TIDO-961145 format. One record per atom (N, C-alpha, C, CB): residue number from 0; atom name; x, y, z. Coordinates in steps of 0.02 Angstrom, whole numbers, plus 50000, padded with zeros to 5 digits. Glycine has a CB too. Example, Ala and Ser with C-alpha at 12.3 -4.5 7.8 and 13.67 -1.06 7.14 Angstrom:
REM TIDO-961145
seq / atom / xx / yy / zz
0 / N / 50660 / 49716 / 50390
0 / CA / 50615 / 49775 / 50390
0 / C / 50660 / 49835 / 50390
0 / CB / 50565 / 49776 / 50452
1 / N / 50642 / 49888 / 50354
1 / CA / 50684 / 49947 / 50357
1 / C / 50645 / 50002 / 50394
1 / CB / 50704 / 49970 / 50286
REM end
This chain:
REM TIDO-961145
seq / atom / xx / yy / zz
0 / N / 50042 / 49941 / 50000
0 / CA / 50000 / 50000 / 50000
0 / C / 50045 / 50062 / 50000
0 / CB / 49952 / 50000 / 50061
1 / N / 50026 / 50111 / 49962
1 / CA / 50063 / 50173 / 49959
1 / C / 50042 / 50218 / 50017
1 / CB / 50051 / 50209 / 49891
2 / N / 50090 / 50237 / 50058
2 / CA / 50076 / 50282 / 50114
2 / C / 50110 / 50348 / 50098
2 / CB / 50102 / 50252 / 50182
3 / N / 50071 / 50397 / 50083
3 / CA / 50098 / 50462 / 50067
3 / C / 50086 / 50508 / 50127
3 / CB / 50065 / 50491 / 50003
4 / N / 50138 / 50541 / 50148
4 / CA / 50131 / 50587 / 50205
4 / C / 50090 / 50647 / 50185
4 / CB / 50201 / 50609 / 50231
5 / N / 50047 / 50668 / 50230
5 / CA / 50008 / 50728 / 50220
5 / C / 50045 / 50788 / 50249
5 / CB / 49937 / 50722 / 50251
6 / N / 50041 / 50843 / 50216
6 / CA / 50070 / 50905 / 50240
6 / C / 50013 / 50956 / 50244
6 / CB / 50128 / 50931 / 50194
7 / N / 50022 / 51008 / 50285
7 / CA / 49970 / 51059 / 50290
7 / C / 49950 / 51089 / 50222
7 / CB / 49992 / 51115 / 50335
8 / N / 49997 / 51089 / 50174
8 / CA / 49981 / 51117 / 50108
8 / C / 49935 / 51070 / 50069
8 / CB / 50045 / 51129 / 50068
9 / N / 49931 / 51006 / 50088
9 / CA / 49887 / 50959 / 50053
9 / C / 49815 / 50967 / 50075
9 / CB / 49911 / 50887 / 50066
10 / N / 49806 / 50985 / 50136
10 / CA / 49739 / 50994 / 50166
10 / C / 49740 / 51061 / 50202
10 / CB / 49720 / 50934 / 50215
11 / N / 49686 / 51079 / 50231
11 / CA / 49686 / 51140 / 50270
11 / C / 49730 / 51130 / 50332
11 / CB / 49614 / 51162 / 50291
12 / N / 49760 / 51184 / 50357
12 / CA / 49799 / 51178 / 50419
12 / C / 49757 / 51147 / 50474
12 / CB / 49825 / 51247 / 50440
13 / N / 49694 / 51166 / 50477
13 / CA / 49649 / 51140 / 50528
13 / C / 49642 / 51064 / 50523
13 / CB / 49580 / 51173 / 50522
14 / N / 49632 / 51039 / 50462
14 / CA / 49625 / 50967 / 50452
14 / C / 49689 / 50931 / 50472
14 / CB / 49607 / 50951 / 50379
15 / N / 49746 / 50957 / 50451
15 / CA / 49810 / 50928 / 50468
15 / C / 49819 / 50925 / 50543
15 / CB / 49867 / 50968 / 50435
16 / N / 49804 / 50979 / 50578
16 / CA / 49812 / 50981 / 50651
16 / C / 49766 / 50930 / 50685
16 / CB / 49797 / 51051 / 50677
17 / N / 49705 / 50922 / 50660
17 / CA / 49660 / 50873 / 50689
17 / C / 49687 / 50802 / 50681
17 / CB / 49590 / 50879 / 50656
18 / N / 49716 / 50787 / 50624
18 / CA / 49744 / 50720 / 50614
18 / C / 49804 / 50709 / 50661
18 / CB / 49765 / 50709 / 50541
19 / N / 49844 / 50760 / 50671
19 / CA / 49900 / 50754 / 50717
19 / C / 49875 / 50744 / 50789
19 / CB / 49945 / 50818 / 50713
20 / N / 49821 / 50779 / 50807
20 / CA / 49793 / 50771 / 50874
20 / C / 49765 / 50701 / 50884
20 / CB / 49738 / 50824 / 50886
21 / N / 49736 / 50673 / 50832
21 / CA / 49709 / 50605 / 50837
21 / C / 49764 / 50557 / 50856
21 / CB / 49676 / 50584 / 50770
22 / N / 49822 / 50564 / 50825
22 / CA / 49879 / 50520 / 50842
22 / C / 49899 / 50528 / 50915
22 / CB / 49940 / 50536 / 50796
23 / N / 49899 / 50590 / 50939
23 / CA / 49918 / 50603 / 51008
23 / C / 49870 / 50570 / 51056
23 / CB / 49920 / 50679 / 51021
24 / N / 49805 / 50573 / 51042
24 / CA / 49756 / 50542 / 51087
24 / C / 49766 / 50467 / 51091
24 / CB / 49685 / 50558 / 51062
25 / N / 49790 / 50436 / 51039
25 / CA / 49799 / 50364 / 51040
25 / C / 49861 / 50343 / 51079
25 / CB / 49804 / 50337 / 50969
26 / N / 49899 / 50391 / 51104
26 / CA / 49955 / 50374 / 51147
26 / C / 49931 / 50347 / 51215
26 / CB / 50000 / 50435 / 51158
27 / N / 49868 / 50360 / 51231
27 / CA / 49838 / 50334 / 51292
27 / C / 49778 / 50290 / 51273
27 / CB / 49816 / 50394 / 51340
28 / N / 49790 / 50234 / 51240
28 / CA / 49735 / 50193 / 51212
28 / C / 49691 / 50159 / 51264
28 / CB / 49763 / 50142 / 51167
29 / N / 49714 / 50156 / 51326
29 / CA / 49674 / 50123 / 51378
29 / C / 49614 / 50165 / 51399
29 / CB / 49716 / 50107 / 51438
30 / N / 49617 / 50230 / 51386
30 / CA / 49564 / 50275 / 51405
30 / C / 49511 / 50279 / 51351
30 / CB / 49592 / 50346 / 51420
31 / N / 49449 / 50263 / 51369
31 / CA / 49393 / 50267 / 51322
31 / C / 49386 / 50338 / 51295
31 / CB / 49328 / 50245 / 51355
32 / N / 49395 / 50388 / 51339
32 / CA / 49389 / 50458 / 51317
32 / C / 49443 / 50475 / 51266
32 / CB / 49393 / 50505 / 51378
33 / N / 49503 / 50451 / 51276
33 / CA / 49557 / 50464 / 51228
33 / C / 49542 / 50432 / 51160
33 / CB / 49624 / 50437 / 51255
34 / N / 49515 / 50372 / 51161
34 / CA / 49497 / 50340 / 51098
34 / C / 49443 / 50379 / 51062
34 / CB / 49474 / 50267 / 51110
35 / N / 49393 / 50401 / 51099
35 / CA / 49339 / 50441 / 51069
35 / C / 49365 / 50509 / 51045
35 / CB / 49281 / 50451 / 51119
36 / N / 49410 / 50539 / 51084
36 / CA / 49439 / 50603 / 51063
36 / C / 49479 / 50595 / 50998
36 / CB / 49483 / 50631 / 51119
37 / N / 49513 / 50539 / 50991
37 / CA / 49551 / 50526 / 50930
37 / C / 49504 / 50521 / 50870
37 / CB / 49593 / 50461 / 50937
38 / N / 49449 / 50485 / 50878
38 / CA / 49400 / 50479 / 50824
38 / C / 49369 / 50548 / 50810
38 / CB / 49345 / 50428 / 50843
39 / N / 49354 / 50585 / 50862
39 / CA / 49326 / 50652 / 50853
39 / C / 49373 / 50696 / 50813
39 / CB / 49311 / 50684 / 50921
40 / N / 49436 / 50694 / 50828
40 / CA / 49484 / 50735 / 50792
40 / C / 49490 / 50714 / 50718
40 / CB / 49553 / 50732 / 50825
41 / N / 49486 / 50649 / 50705
41 / CA / 49487 / 50626 / 50636
41 / C / 49424 / 50651 / 50599
41 / CB / 49491 / 50548 / 50633
42 / N / 49367 / 50647 / 50633
42 / CA / 49305 / 50673 / 50603
42 / C / 49311 / 50748 / 50589
42 / CB / 49245 / 50660 / 50650
43 / N / 49341 / 50784 / 50635
43 / CA / 49349 / 50856 / 50626
43 / C / 49396 / 50871 / 50567
43 / CB / 49377 / 50888 / 50690
44 / N / 49446 / 50829 / 50557
44 / CA / 49491 / 50838 / 50500
44 / C / 49452 / 50828 / 50435
44 / CB / 49550 / 50788 / 50503
45 / N / 49411 / 50776 / 50433
45 / CA / 49370 / 50763 / 50374
45 / C / 49322 / 50821 / 50361
45 / CB / 49331 / 50696 / 50381
46 / N / 49291 / 50845 / 50414
46 / CA / 49245 / 50901 / 50408
46 / C / 49280 / 50963 / 50380
46 / CB / 49213 / 50918 / 50477
47 / N / 49339 / 50979 / 50407
47 / CA / 49376 / 51037 / 50384
47 / C / 49395 / 51030 / 50311
47 / CB / 49439 / 51048 / 50427
48 / N / 49416 / 50969 / 50292
48 / CA / 49437 / 50957 / 50223
48 / C / 49378 / 50965 / 50175
48 / CB / 49466 / 50887 / 50216
49 / N / 49322 / 50934 / 50191
49 / CA / 49263 / 50937 / 50148
49 / C / 49239 / 51009 / 50140
49 / CB / 49206 / 50893 / 50177
50 / N / 49235 / 51045 / 50194
50 / CA / 49211 / 51115 / 50192
50 / C / 49259 / 51158 / 50151
50 / CB / 49204 / 51143 / 50262
51 / N / 49324 / 51148 / 50160
51 / CA / 49372 / 51189 / 50123
51 / C / 49367 / 51174 / 50048
51 / CB / 49444 / 51175 / 50148
52 / N / 49366 / 51110 / 50029
52 / CA / 49364 / 51093 / 49958
52 / C / 49300 / 51116 / 49924
52 / CB / 49371 / 51017 / 49949
53 / N / 49245 / 51114 / 49961
53 / CA / 49180 / 51134 / 49932
53 / C / 49169 / 51209 / 49937
53 / CB / 49124 / 51097 / 49967
54 / N / 49206 / 51242 / 49982
54 / CA / 49195 / 51314 / 49992
54 / C / 49128 / 51327 / 50024
54 / CB / 49201 / 51352 / 49926
55 / N / 49108 / 51283 / 50070
55 / CA / 49043 / 51289 / 50103
55 / C / 49052 / 51276 / 50177
55 / CB / 48991 / 51240 / 50071
56 / N / 49018 / 51314 / 50219
56 / CA / 49025 / 51305 / 50291
56 / C / 48977 / 51255 / 50321
56 / CB / 49014 / 51371 / 50325
57 / N / 48930 / 51229 / 50283
57 / CA / 48884 / 51178 / 50306
57 / C / 48908 / 51111 / 50281
57 / CB / 48811 / 51193 / 50282
58 / N / 48918 / 51064 / 50327
58 / CA / 48947 / 50999 / 50309
58 / C / 48906 / 50961 / 50257
58 / CB / 48956 / 50956 / 50371
59 / N / 48841 / 50954 / 50270
59 / CA / 48799 / 50917 / 50222
59 / C / 48797 / 50951 / 50154
59 / CB / 48727 / 50911 / 50250
60 / N / 48792 / 51017 / 50153
60 / CA / 48792 / 51053 / 50089
60 / C / 48859 / 51045 / 50054
60 / CB / 48777 / 51128 / 50101
61 / N / 48913 / 51046 / 50092
61 / CA / 48980 / 51038 / 50063
61 / C / 48988 / 50969 / 50032
61 / CB / 49035 / 51050 / 50116
62 / N / 48964 / 50917 / 50068
62 / CA / 48967 / 50849 / 50041
62 / C / 48928 / 50844 / 49976
62 / CB / 48940 / 50798 / 50093
63 / N / 48869 / 50872 / 49975
63 / CA / 48827 / 50870 / 49915
63 / C / 48861 / 50907 / 49858
63 / CB / 48757 / 50901 / 49930
64 / N / 48889 / 50964 / 49873
64 / CA / 48922 / 51004 / 49822
64 / C / 48980 / 50965 / 49790
64 / CB / 48948 / 51069 / 49851
65 / N / 49020 / 50931 / 49831
65 / CA / 49076 / 50891 / 49804
65 / C / 49051 / 50835 / 49760
65 / CB / 49118 / 50862 / 49862
66 / N / 48997 / 50802 / 49781
66 / CA / 48969 / 50748 / 49740
66 / C / 48941 / 50775 / 49675
66 / CB / 48913 / 50711 / 49780
67 / N / 48907 / 50832 / 49679
67 / CA / 48876 / 50861 / 49619
67 / C / 48927 / 50886 / 49568
67 / CB / 48831 / 50918 / 49639
68 / N / 48987 / 50904 / 49592
68 / CA / 49039 / 50928 / 49545
68 / C / 49063 / 50874 / 49497
68 / CB / 49098 / 50955 / 49584
69 / N / 49059 / 50811 / 49519
69 / CA / 49078 / 50754 / 49478
69 / C / 49150 / 50757 / 49453
69 / CB / 49031 / 50748 / 49420
70 / N / 49195 / 50789 / 49490
70 / CA / 49265 / 50791 / 49471
70 / C / 49309 / 50758 / 49524
70 / CB / 49287 / 50863 / 49460
71 / N / 49280 / 50739 / 49580
71 / CA / 49319 / 50713 / 49636
71 / C / 49328 / 50638 / 49634
71 / CB / 49287 / 50731 / 49700
72 / N / 49299 / 50605 / 49585
72 / CA / 49306 / 50532 / 49580
72 / C / 49238 / 50499 / 49585
72 / CB / 49352 / 50506 / 49634
73 / N / 49240 / 50433 / 49591
73 / CA / 49177 / 50396 / 49592
73 / C / 49135 / 50414 / 49653
73 / CB / 49190 / 50320 / 49590
74 / N / 49071 / 50415 / 49643
74 / CA / 49025 / 50437 / 49694
74 / C / 49030 / 50397 / 49759
74 / CB / 48954 / 50433 / 49668
75 / N / 49043 / 50332 / 49753
75 / CA / 49047 / 50289 / 49813
75 / C / 49102 / 50313 / 49861
75 / CB / 49060 / 50216 / 49792
76 / N / 49157 / 50337 / 49833
76 / CA / 49211 / 50362 / 49876
76 / C / 49190 / 50428 / 49908
76 / CB / 49276 / 50371 / 49836
77 / N / 49162 / 50473 / 49869
77 / CA / 49143 / 50539 / 49894
77 / C / 49088 / 50533 / 49947
77 / CB / 49120 / 50585 / 49836
78 / N / 49045 / 50484 / 49940
78 / CA / 48992 / 50473 / 49989
78 / C / 49018 / 50450 / 50057
78 / CB / 48942 / 50422 / 49963
79 / N / 49081 / 50427 / 50059
79 / CA / 49111 / 50406 / 50122
79 / C / 49107 / 50460 / 50175
79 / CB / 49184 / 50386 / 50111
80 / N / 49115 / 50522 / 50154
80 / CA / 49114 / 50578 / 50202
80 / C / 49048 / 50579 / 50241
80 / CB / 49125 / 50645 / 50166
81 / N / 48993 / 50569 / 50206
81 / CA / 48928 / 50569 / 50239
81 / C / 48913 / 50503 / 50273
81 / CB / 48873 / 50585 / 50189
82 / N / 48935 / 50448 / 50244
82 / CA / 48922 / 50382 / 50271
82 / C / 48955 / 50374 / 50340
82 / CB / 48947 / 50328 / 50223
83 / N / 49019 / 50388 / 50343
83 / CA / 49056 / 50381 / 50406
83 / C / 49029 / 50430 / 50458
83 / CB / 49132 / 50393 / 50395
84 / N / 49018 / 50492 / 50436
84 / CA / 48992 / 50544 / 50481
84 / C / 48925 / 50523 / 50511
84 / CB / 48983 / 50611 / 50442
85 / N / 48880 / 50500 / 50469
85 / CA / 48814 / 50480 / 50492
85 / C / 48817 / 50420 / 50539
85 / CB / 48770 / 50463 / 50433
86 / N / 48857 / 50370 / 50522
86 / CA / 48862 / 50311 / 50565
86 / C / 48889 / 50330 / 50634
86 / CB / 48908 / 50258 / 50533
87 / N / 48942 / 50368 / 50636
87 / CA / 48972 / 50386 / 50701
87 / C / 48926 / 50429 / 50743
87 / CB / 49038 / 50422 / 50690
88 / N / 48891 / 50475 / 50711
88 / CA / 48843 / 50517 / 50749
88 / C / 48785 / 50475 / 50776
88 / CB / 48816 / 50572 / 50705
89 / N / 48765 / 50425 / 50739
89 / CA / 48708 / 50383 / 50760
89 / C / 48728 / 50334 / 50815
89 / CB / 48680 / 50345 / 50701
90 / N / 48785 / 50300 / 50807
90 / CA / 48804 / 50247 / 50853
90 / C / 48849 / 50269 / 50910
90 / CB / 48837 / 50193 / 50815
91 / N / 48882 / 50326 / 50902
91 / CA / 48926 / 50352 / 50954
91 / C / 48916 / 50427 / 50960
91 / CB / 49001 / 50335 / 50939
92 / N / 48856 / 50449 / 50979
92 / CA / 48842 / 50522 / 50981
92 / C / 48887 / 50559 / 51031
92 / CB / 48770 / 50534 / 50999
93 / N / 48914 / 50525 / 51080
93 / CA / 48957 / 50557 / 51129
93 / C / 49028 / 50569 / 51104
93 / CB / 48959 / 50516 / 51192
94 / N / 49043 / 50547 / 51044
94 / CA / 49109 / 50561 / 51016
94 / C / 49116 / 50635 / 51003
94 / CB / 49121 / 50521 / 50951
95 / N / 49066 / 50666 / 50974
95 / CA / 49069 / 50737 / 50956
95 / C / 49032 / 50781 / 51006
95 / CB / 49041 / 50747 / 50887
96 / N / 48983 / 50754 / 51038
96 / CA / 48942 / 50795 / 51084
96 / C / 48932 / 50756 / 51148
96 / CB / 48873 / 50813 / 51051
97 / N / 48940 / 50790 / 51204
97 / CA / 48932 / 50757 / 51268
97 / C / 48862 / 50728 / 51276
97 / CB / 48945 / 50805 / 51324
98 / N / 48858 / 50669 / 51303
98 / CA / 48795 / 50635 / 51315
98 / C / 48794 / 50610 / 51387
98 / CB / 48785 / 50576 / 51265
99 / N / 48734 / 50606 / 51415
99 / CA / 48727 / 50582 / 51484
99 / C / 48753 / 50510 / 51489
99 / CB / 48654 / 50586 / 51507
100 / N / 48736 / 50468 / 51441
100 / CA / 48761 / 50399 / 51441
100 / C / 48806 / 50391 / 51380
100 / CB / 48702 / 50347 / 51441
101 / N / 48867 / 50371 / 51394
101 / CA / 48916 / 50366 / 51341
101 / C / 48919 / 50297 / 51310
101 / CB / 48983 / 50385 / 51366
102 / N / 48949 / 50294 / 51252
102 / CA / 48962 / 50231 / 51219
102 / C / 49036 / 50216 / 51227
102 / CB / 48940 / 50232 / 51144
103 / N / 49055 / 50156 / 51210
103 / CA / 49125 / 50138 / 51213
103 / C / 49149 / 50122 / 51143
103 / CB / 49137 / 50079 / 51261
104 / N / 49209 / 50141 / 51128
104 / CA / 49242 / 50123 / 51065
104 / C / 49305 / 50086 / 51084
104 / CB / 49257 / 50186 / 51020
105 / N / 49311 / 50026 / 51061
105 / CA / 49371 / 49988 / 51074
105 / C / 49430 / 50020 / 51036
105 / CB / 49363 / 49913 / 51054
106 / N / 49489 / 50003 / 51055
106 / CA / 49548 / 50028 / 51020
106 / C / 49546 / 50007 / 50947
106 / CB / 49613 / 50002 / 51053
107 / N / 49527 / 49945 / 50935
107 / CA / 49525 / 49920 / 50866
107 / C / 49474 / 49959 / 50824
107 / CB / 49507 / 49846 / 50865
108 / N / 49416 / 49974 / 50853
108 / CA / 49366 / 50013 / 50817
108 / C / 49389 / 50084 / 50805
108 / CB / 49299 / 50012 / 50855
109 / N / 49420 / 50114 / 50856
109 / CA / 49445 / 50182 / 50848
109 / C / 49496 / 50186 / 50792
109 / CB / 49476 / 50208 / 50915
110 / N / 49542 / 50138 / 50790
110 / CA / 49593 / 50137 / 50738
110 / C / 49560 / 50127 / 50670
110 / CB / 49645 / 50081 / 50751
111 / N / 49510 / 50084 / 50667
111 / CA / 49473 / 50073 / 50604
111 / C / 49444 / 50138 / 50577
111 / CB / 49417 / 50020 / 50614
112 / N / 49407 / 50174 / 50620
112 / CA / 49375 / 50236 / 50598
112 / C / 49427 / 50289 / 50579
112 / CB / 49328 / 50262 / 50652
113 / N / 49479 / 50294 / 50618
113 / CA / 49531 / 50344 / 50604
113 / C / 49565 / 50328 / 50537
113 / CB / 49583 / 50345 / 50661
114 / N / 49581 / 50265 / 50526
114 / CA / 49612 / 50246 / 50463
114 / C / 49565 / 50257 / 50404
114 / CB / 49634 / 50172 / 50465
115 / N / 49503 / 50241 / 50413
115 / CA / 49454 / 50251 / 50359
115 / C / 49447 / 50325 / 50342
115 / CB / 49385 / 50223 / 50379
116 / N / 49443 / 50367 / 50393
116 / CA / 49438 / 50439 / 50382
116 / C / 49502 / 50466 / 50352
116 / CB / 49422 / 50475 / 50449
117 / N / 49559 / 50444 / 50377
117 / CA / 49623 / 50467 / 50351
117 / C / 49631 / 50447 / 50278
117 / CB / 49681 / 50439 / 50393
118 / N / 49609 / 50388 / 50260
118 / CA / 49612 / 50366 / 50190
118 / C / 49570 / 50412 / 50147
118 / CB / 49586 / 50293 / 50184
119 / N / 49511 / 50431 / 50170
119 / CA / 49469 / 50477 / 50132
119 / C / 49504 / 50545 / 50124
119 / CB / 49401 / 50486 / 50167
120 / N / 49532 / 50571 / 50179
120 / CA / 49566 / 50636 / 50176
120 / C / 49626 / 50633 / 50128
120 / CB / 49589 / 50657 / 50247
121 / N / 49664 / 50579 / 50131
121 / CA / 49721 / 50570 / 50085
121 / C / 49697 / 50568 / 50013
121 / CB / 49761 / 50506 / 50101
122 / N / 49644 / 50532 / 50001
122 / CA / 49616 / 50527 / 49934
122 / C / 49596 / 50596 / 49908
122 / CB / 49555 / 50479 / 49932
123 / N / 49560 / 50634 / 49949
123 / CA / 49537 / 50700 / 49928
123 / C / 49596 / 50747 / 49918
123 / CB / 49488 / 50729 / 49980
124 / N / 49648 / 50741 / 49959
124 / CA / 49708 / 50782 / 49950
124 / C / 49741 / 50765 / 49883
124 / CB / 49757 / 50771 / 50009
125 / N / 49743 / 50701 / 49867
125 / CA / 49772 / 50680 / 49802
125 / C / 49732 / 50707 / 49744
125 / CB / 49777 / 50604 / 49798
126 / N / 49666 / 50702 / 49749
126 / CA / 49622 / 50727 / 49696
126 / C / 49631 / 50803 / 49689
126 / CB / 49549 / 50709 / 49711
127 / N / 49638 / 50836 / 49745
127 / CA / 49647 / 50909 / 49745
127 / C / 49710 / 50927 / 49705
127 / CB / 49652 / 50937 / 49817
128 / N / 49764 / 50890 / 49717
128 / CA / 49826 / 50902 / 49680
128 / C / 49816 / 50890 / 49605
128 / CB / 49884 / 50857 / 49706
129 / N / 49782 / 50835 / 49587
129 / CA / 49770 / 50819 / 49517
129 / C / 49728 / 50874 / 49484
129 / CB / 49734 / 50751 / 49511
130 / N / 49679 / 50899 / 49520
130 / CA / 49635 / 50951 / 49493
130 / C / 49668 / 51021 / 49495
130 / CB / 49570 / 50953 / 49532
131 / N / 49723 / 51026 / 49528
131 / CA / 49757 / 51091 / 49532
131 / C / 49721 / 51143 / 49573
131 / CB / 49769 / 51117 / 49464
132 / N / 49687 / 51120 / 49625
132 / CA / 49648 / 51167 / 49666
132 / C / 49684 / 51184 / 49729
132 / CB / 49580 / 51139 / 49683
REM end
């Protein structure tokens, strides 16, 4: 698998910083809150990337705009932004917003979501370079 390092110039500085923070949170993998914070930071990186590329401050509108442009690649990949976002908000609402009763994310699940989100961000950064944006 090709692993290409991301730089702030590939994505927004905000997205890059969120991905770096996600790594830091995983330094304490025994803590459920740290695992959730890592996933939250990965989600925030994806959100920042999508909004920047679409030039829209609303996440759902930005996702739709990217899909409608039909230049970012196959629709199934672009839909990942909404698919992952929706799943995590539905099944782990306390990741992004405090809840009275929390859910748990295992280390393996946290790494899965972070890797999936990071793959999407890398893909979009690559497409951005190809498109010259």
